[in-house]
PLY file of the C-alpha trace (Angstrom):
ply
format ascii 1.0
element vertex 415
property float x
property float y
property float z
element edge 414
property int vertex1
property int vertex2
end_header
-13.95 80.12 63.27
-13.24 76.54 63.74
-14.98 73.54 61.97
-15.70 70.40 63.78
-13.68 67.44 62.63
-16.56 65.30 62.66
-17.93 66.99 59.66
-15.23 65.21 57.66
-14.48 62.04 59.58
-17.68 60.89 61.57
-20.25 58.89 59.74
-22.87 60.35 61.36
-22.15 64.16 60.73
-20.16 64.01 57.35
-23.36 63.09 54.76
-22.78 66.43 52.54
-18.84 65.88 52.58
-18.98 62.43 52.10
-21.80 62.33 49.47
-19.62 64.67 47.38
-16.31 62.61 47.90
-18.02 58.89 47.12
-19.29 60.91 43.80
-16.33 62.14 42.47
-14.22 58.99 43.19
-16.98 56.99 41.12
-16.33 59.57 38.49
-12.20 59.62 38.69
-12.40 55.82 38.96
-14.42 55.85 35.40
-12.33 58.27 33.32
-8.68 58.74 35.23
-7.33 57.29 32.13
-8.86 59.63 29.98
-8.13 62.62 31.91
-4.80 61.94 33.14
-3.26 62.69 36.73
-5.58 65.62 37.72
-8.29 63.24 38.87
-5.91 61.07 40.79
-4.67 63.93 42.67
-8.26 65.20 43.44
-9.10 61.72 44.44
-6.07 61.79 46.88
-6.88 65.16 48.26
-10.51 63.73 49.14
-9.22 60.71 51.01
-5.89 60.79 52.59
-6.14 64.46 54.42
-8.59 62.62 56.48
-6.04 60.62 58.16
-3.99 63.60 59.30
-7.75 65.21 61.00
-8.21 62.18 63.07
-5.16 59.52 63.06
-6.57 57.39 65.87
-10.10 56.59 64.17
-8.13 54.98 60.75
-5.06 53.85 62.63
-7.09 51.58 65.08
-7.33 47.72 65.20
-4.05 47.07 63.24
-4.13 43.38 63.49
-7.47 43.56 61.63
-6.19 46.03 58.98
-3.14 43.55 58.39
-5.15 40.96 56.63
-7.26 43.48 54.41
-3.43 45.00 53.57
-1.86 41.69 53.30
-2.54 41.28 49.50
-1.55 44.85 48.55
2.03 44.57 50.58
2.75 41.33 48.41
1.96 43.38 45.22
4.51 46.03 46.07
7.22 43.51 47.58
6.93 41.57 44.46
9.22 44.29 42.98
12.02 42.40 44.56
11.47 39.52 41.96
9.66 41.34 39.23
10.18 40.86 35.61
9.64 44.71 35.28
10.83 46.29 38.61
10.24 49.84 37.61
6.56 49.36 36.49
6.04 46.74 39.81
7.09 49.59 42.03
5.06 52.45 40.71
1.77 50.26 40.29
2.60 48.70 43.93
2.72 51.97 45.21
-0.15 53.49 43.38
-2.13 50.26 44.72
-1.35 50.54 48.24
-2.52 54.38 48.54
-5.54 53.33 46.51
-6.54 50.84 49.85
-5.65 53.86 52.21
-8.07 55.82 50.37
-10.54 52.80 50.57
-9.87 52.19 54.23
-10.43 55.54 55.25
-13.37 55.82 53.38
-14.06 52.92 55.21
-14.57 54.06 58.28
-15.60 57.87 57.49
-18.63 56.86 55.27
-21.75 55.00 56.15
-23.61 53.05 54.26
-26.43 55.66 53.67
-23.53 57.85 52.30
-21.91 55.26 50.36
-25.17 54.38 48.47
-26.58 58.05 47.97
-22.74 59.76 46.70
-22.60 56.06 44.31
-26.14 57.10 43.02
-24.80 60.46 42.09
-21.16 59.21 41.01
-22.71 56.57 38.66
-25.58 59.12 37.03
-22.52 61.54 36.39
-20.79 58.88 34.89
-23.34 57.53 32.63
-24.61 60.91 31.71
-20.84 61.80 30.16
-20.56 58.44 28.41
-24.11 59.23 26.75
-22.98 62.42 25.89
-20.07 61.16 24.42
-21.96 58.48 22.55
-19.08 56.37 21.27
-19.60 53.07 19.45
-16.90 50.19 19.70
-16.17 47.68 17.18
-15.11 44.22 18.37
-13.44 41.91 15.44
-13.83 38.94 17.71
-17.36 38.66 17.67
-17.90 41.08 14.76
-20.61 43.41 16.78
-20.82 47.09 17.25
-21.35 48.06 20.97
-22.11 51.26 22.84
-19.26 52.07 24.73
-19.78 55.95 25.55
-16.76 57.50 27.02
-14.96 54.10 27.97
-12.83 51.96 25.88
-15.01 48.53 26.48
-18.73 47.79 26.72
-17.89 45.78 29.74
-16.57 48.81 31.85
-19.84 50.68 31.00
-21.89 47.74 31.98
-20.13 47.45 35.35
-21.02 51.35 36.31
-24.82 50.79 34.73
-24.97 47.36 36.82
-23.87 49.42 39.96
-26.08 52.13 39.57
-29.25 49.44 39.33
-27.83 47.71 42.43
-27.65 50.94 44.24
-30.57 52.27 43.52
-32.61 48.59 44.69
-30.33 49.33 48.15
-31.65 52.97 48.33
-34.99 51.94 48.06
-35.56 48.75 49.73
-32.21 48.34 51.99
-32.27 51.73 53.15
-35.91 52.53 52.72
-35.19 56.11 50.96
-37.74 58.34 50.48
-38.88 61.58 48.70
-36.10 63.18 46.88
-33.68 60.30 47.84
-36.40 57.78 46.12
-36.66 59.91 42.99
-32.71 59.91 42.40
-32.68 56.46 42.91
-35.44 55.70 40.41
-34.04 58.03 37.97
-30.48 56.26 38.02
-32.40 53.22 37.85
-33.51 53.99 34.42
-30.68 55.51 33.43
-28.53 52.68 34.18
-31.10 50.07 32.53
-31.04 52.08 29.52
-26.92 52.27 29.56
-26.97 48.73 30.21
-29.20 47.22 27.31
-27.12 49.97 25.50
-23.75 48.49 26.24
-24.84 44.80 25.83
-22.69 43.39 28.25
-23.52 40.11 29.08
-21.07 39.91 32.04
-22.68 43.21 33.61
-26.20 41.96 33.07
-25.63 38.14 34.55
-23.66 39.39 37.67
-26.31 42.18 38.51
-29.04 39.72 38.31
-26.87 37.48 40.57
-25.93 39.87 43.38
-29.67 40.99 43.17
-31.42 37.78 43.54
-28.46 36.89 46.56
-29.45 40.36 48.15
-33.40 39.53 47.83
-32.58 35.97 49.14
-30.42 37.32 52.42
-33.33 40.14 52.72
-35.88 37.27 53.02
-34.09 35.20 55.59
-33.97 38.04 57.71
-37.58 37.43 58.46
-36.46 34.00 60.56
-34.47 33.63 63.50
-30.77 32.99 63.62
-30.78 29.25 64.16
-33.06 28.39 60.92
-31.78 31.50 59.24
-28.10 29.44 59.07
-29.98 26.34 58.22
-31.67 28.08 55.55
-28.80 29.59 54.04
-26.90 26.47 54.06
-29.45 24.29 52.12
-29.76 27.39 49.75
-26.31 27.32 49.02
-26.34 23.33 48.74
-29.22 23.32 46.06
-27.70 26.08 44.09
-24.74 24.10 43.79
-26.63 21.29 42.49
-28.81 23.66 40.11
-25.19 25.04 38.61
-23.79 21.61 38.15
-27.07 20.50 36.52
-27.13 23.66 34.24
-23.31 22.83 33.17
-24.73 18.75 32.54
-27.79 19.66 30.19
-26.23 22.34 28.52
-28.20 25.38 30.22
-24.94 27.37 30.38
-24.34 27.09 26.79
-27.93 28.00 26.13
-27.68 31.39 28.26
-24.72 32.05 26.63
-26.43 31.77 23.28
-29.11 33.83 24.44
-26.50 37.05 24.83
-24.94 35.91 21.50
-21.82 34.25 23.22
-20.02 30.75 22.44
-18.44 28.27 24.65
-15.36 29.92 24.26
-16.70 33.41 25.77
-15.39 35.32 23.22
-12.17 34.02 23.61
-11.78 34.21 26.99
-11.27 30.33 27.38
-7.98 31.00 25.20
-6.88 33.81 27.11
-7.13 31.50 30.12
-4.92 28.89 28.66
-2.12 30.90 27.66
-2.21 32.78 31.00
-2.22 29.38 33.39
0.83 28.40 30.73
2.28 31.65 31.79
1.60 31.06 35.36
3.46 27.74 35.36
6.79 29.35 34.82
6.66 31.06 38.32
3.87 29.36 40.18
4.81 30.40 43.42
5.71 34.23 43.36
4.43 35.32 39.97
6.49 37.49 37.19
5.71 40.90 39.61
2.74 42.89 40.15
1.57 44.31 36.47
4.93 42.87 35.13
3.26 41.03 31.89
1.51 43.26 30.25
4.44 45.30 29.08
5.76 47.09 26.15
8.27 44.81 24.22
7.64 41.49 26.21
6.80 39.06 23.56
4.16 36.86 25.04
2.27 40.46 25.65
2.97 41.31 22.01
1.70 38.57 20.66
-1.59 38.22 22.79
-2.14 42.21 21.91
-1.99 41.46 18.17
-3.79 38.29 18.42
-6.83 40.22 20.02
-6.42 43.56 17.77
-5.42 46.03 20.90
-3.74 48.23 18.70
-3.53 50.40 22.04
-1.37 47.90 23.52
-2.91 48.96 27.00
-6.05 47.96 29.18
-5.86 44.32 28.63
-6.15 41.28 30.71
-6.90 37.92 30.81
-10.41 38.45 31.71
-10.38 36.07 35.04
-8.90 37.52 38.24
-7.20 34.70 39.51
-5.65 33.89 36.19
-4.26 37.40 36.31
-2.95 37.34 39.67
-1.43 33.92 39.53
0.73 35.14 36.56
1.56 38.58 38.15
1.74 37.05 41.91
1.74 33.43 41.97
0.28 31.08 44.45
1.13 33.26 47.17
-0.69 35.91 46.13
-3.81 34.36 44.56
-4.14 32.76 48.27
-4.01 36.31 49.74
-6.28 37.44 47.15
-8.77 34.83 47.91
-8.30 35.45 51.73
-9.52 39.03 51.29
-12.10 38.57 48.78
-14.04 35.60 51.08
-13.20 37.14 54.19
-14.78 40.34 53.36
-18.10 38.20 52.20
-18.04 36.02 55.03
-17.64 39.21 57.45
-20.75 40.43 56.35
-22.48 37.32 55.97
-22.02 36.51 59.75
-23.37 39.80 60.72
-26.35 39.21 58.36
-26.79 35.72 60.10
-26.43 36.68 63.87
-29.70 38.54 63.91
-28.16 42.43 64.29
-30.03 44.95 61.81
-27.58 45.81 59.59
-28.05 47.82 56.12
-24.16 48.27 55.35
-23.94 44.52 55.91
-26.98 43.89 53.48
-25.68 46.31 51.11
-21.69 45.11 51.29
-23.30 41.37 50.54
-24.77 42.21 47.60
-22.07 44.13 46.20
-19.52 41.40 47.60
-21.39 38.72 45.49
-21.26 40.85 42.47
-17.55 41.28 42.85
-16.95 37.47 43.15
-18.91 36.91 40.51
-17.54 39.40 38.00
-13.91 38.05 39.21
-14.51 35.09 36.93
-14.52 37.16 33.62
-13.21 40.55 34.77
-10.18 42.12 36.64
-11.63 44.33 38.65
-10.32 44.48 42.12
-6.62 43.94 41.91
-5.76 47.24 40.26
-5.40 50.86 41.25
-8.07 53.75 40.67
-11.03 51.50 39.69
-14.57 51.08 41.37
-14.25 47.61 42.14
-10.94 47.55 44.07
-12.45 50.52 46.43
-15.63 48.79 47.09
-13.95 45.81 47.89
-11.29 47.32 50.34
-14.39 49.11 51.75
-16.07 45.68 52.05
-13.21 44.23 54.16
-12.70 47.52 55.90
-16.31 47.31 57.58
-16.55 43.35 57.54
-14.74 43.14 60.93
-14.74 46.95 61.89
-13.01 47.25 65.51
-15.27 50.65 66.33
-18.41 50.11 64.52
-20.28 48.35 67.61
-18.25 50.54 70.30
-19.58 53.36 69.00
-23.27 52.09 68.63
-22.96 50.73 72.31
-22.25 54.50 73.77
-24.74 56.18 71.72
-27.07 53.67 72.89
-26.07 54.16 76.57
-26.16 57.99 76.45
-29.59 57.99 74.83
-30.70 56.09 78.07
0 1
1 2
2 3
3 4
4 5
5 6
6 7
7 8
8 9
9 10
10 11
11 12
12 13
13 14
14 15
15 16
16 17
17 18
18 19
19 20
20 21
21 22
22 23
23 24
24 25
25 26
26 27
27 28
28 29
29 30
30 31
31 32
32 33
33 34
34 35
35 36
36 37
37 38
38 39
39 40
40 41
41 42
42 43
43 44
44 45
45 46
46 47
47 48
48 49
49 50
50 51
51 52
52 53
53 54
54 55
55 56
56 57
57 58
58 59
59 60
60 61
61 62
62 63
63 64
64 65
65 66
66 67
67 68
68 69
69 70
70 71
71 72
72 73
73 74
74 75
75 76
76 77
77 78
78 79
79 80
80 81
81 82
82 83
83 84
84 85
85 86
86 87
87 88
88 89
89 90
90 91
91 92
92 93
93 94
94 95
95 96
96 97
97 98
98 99
99 100
100 101
101 102
102 103
103 104
104 105
105 106
106 107
107 108
108 109
109 110
110 111
111 112
112 113
113 114
114 115
115 116
116 117
117 118
118 119
119 120
120 121
121 122
122 123
123 124
124 125
125 126
126 127
127 128
128 129
129 130
130 131
131 132
132 133
133 134
134 135
135 136
136 137
137 138
138 139
139 140
140 141
141 142
142 143
143 144
144 145
145 146
146 147
147 148
148 149
149 150
150 151
151 152
152 153
153 154
154 155
155 156
156 157
157 158
158 159
159 160
160 161
161 162
162 163
163 164
164 165
165 166
166 167
167 168
168 169
169 170
170 171
171 172
172 173
173 174
174 175
175 176
176 177
177 178
178 179
179 180
180 181
181 182
182 183
183 184
184 185
185 186
186 187
187 188
188 189
189 190
190 191
191 192
192 193
193 194
194 195
195 196
196 197
197 198
198 199
199 200
200 201
201 202
202 203
203 204
204 205
205 206
206 207
207 208
208 209
209 210
210 211
211 212
212 213
213 214
214 215
215 216
216 217
217 218
218 219
219 220
220 221
221 222
222 223
223 224
224 225
225 226
226 227
227 228
228 229
229 230
230 231
231 232
232 233
233 234
234 235
235 236
236 237
237 238
238 239
239 240
240 241
241 242
242 243
243 244
244 245
245 246
246 247
247 248
248 249
249 250
250 251
251 252
252 253
253 254
254 255
255 256
256 257
257 258
258 259
259 260
260 261
261 262
262 263
263 264
264 265
265 266
266 267
267 268
268 269
269 270
270 271
271 272
272 273
273 274
274 275
275 276
276 277
277 278
278 279
279 280
280 281
281 282
282 283
283 284
284 285
285 286
286 287
287 288
288 289
289 290
290 291
291 292
292 293
293 294
294 295
295 296
296 297
297 298
298 299
299 300
300 301
301 302
302 303
303 304
304 305
305 306
306 307
307 308
308 309
309 310
310 311
311 312
312 313
313 314
314 315
315 316
316 317
317 318
318 319
319 320
320 321
321 322
322 323
323 324
324 325
325 326
326 327
327 328
328 329
329 330
330 331
331 332
332 333
333 334
334 335
335 336
336 337
337 338
338 339
339 340
340 341
341 342
342 343
343 344
344 345
345 346
346 347
347 348
348 349
349 350
350 351
351 352
352 353
353 354
354 355
355 356
356 357
357 358
358 359
359 360
360 361
361 362
362 363
363 364
364 365
365 366
366 367
367 368
368 369
369 370
370 371
371 372
372 373
373 374
374 375
375 376
376 377
377 378
378 379
379 380
380 381
381 382
382 383
383 384
384 385
385 386
386 387
387 388
388 389
389 390
390 391
391 392
392 393
393 394
394 395
395 396
396 397
397 398
398 399
399 400
400 401
401 402
402 403
403 404
404 405
405 406
406 407
407 408
408 409
409 410
410 411
411 412
412 413
413 414
């Protein structure tokens, strides 16, 4: 018996396969460092074979793909000038293949499948962490935090915040009912409990901002395209002035105090200054992708010791842009900004144009979440993590050359 290819590659017919693939991928992203190489091989096995089933689907629109993969290609090319070429080459290949999997998912998985599969994946991730029940003592702020099976409360908090946002997307943006609505509510409750237990201020703030942005964009859909654009512009200006006023009158410090943080953001500002000093040594091209946090390099060893990172792994500058400047210089930073802002802009343009597009609504909120988190975390420039997978999925669907023709063809057949 011949199995139809559409059951694997068509977003309209592959819900069972896509649901499982997304859920398993989320679990791999969470715990690949814990379980070794086997989960990574499973992740590749879920996505890369789809390229062989229908190559034209995934290779169509080469110019559209070029701006998306430019940052990853540049990261791999940095092997040529890297301070640790072996490390850069290995990490660069991993990142490029990870991008390929995310872009395959972008053309194979619908918004609904991503949302419900993501909810199932978050449920697995959080359930496992709750079963492990690990706590971590932070010598910097002197507090114990629930981390589950992770090494950081912010990693646990990120998955919990994703669970809350995806539950909102399922119930409000996609209008799911019956069993899917029950799944969304259960994951929302589990995520809220995990988020509060982790005490991750970063995750609480970012999911709140993403939720507010999504609700605001949802409200704008009630207006015609012309006033919609004016209202968005006015809202953006007011938000900017509000942020400046908050900084001027100390409201930012008060908000930090509510989460038990100080003006240094638990040592982050010191890390940023150290990163900027390192970046100035090779401002244009950087030291090479993942060529700073390397065993035996004096600066990395010093910062690991100062921040009590005894494992000497999994540490970074807690700012995506500082980390990128150090590793890939101003050139790499420009490519990353083009990717991140381009993905958000693409979905924003779709929502402002008047088309009803649940995928654009979903990815707009996720894009905002990743953008805000990029100021204090490094979620999108490393392989095998959920942040970079979602970023490249968002970019791959922002200007999808095959999405609208498919809808037009389906409409004509219906007529």
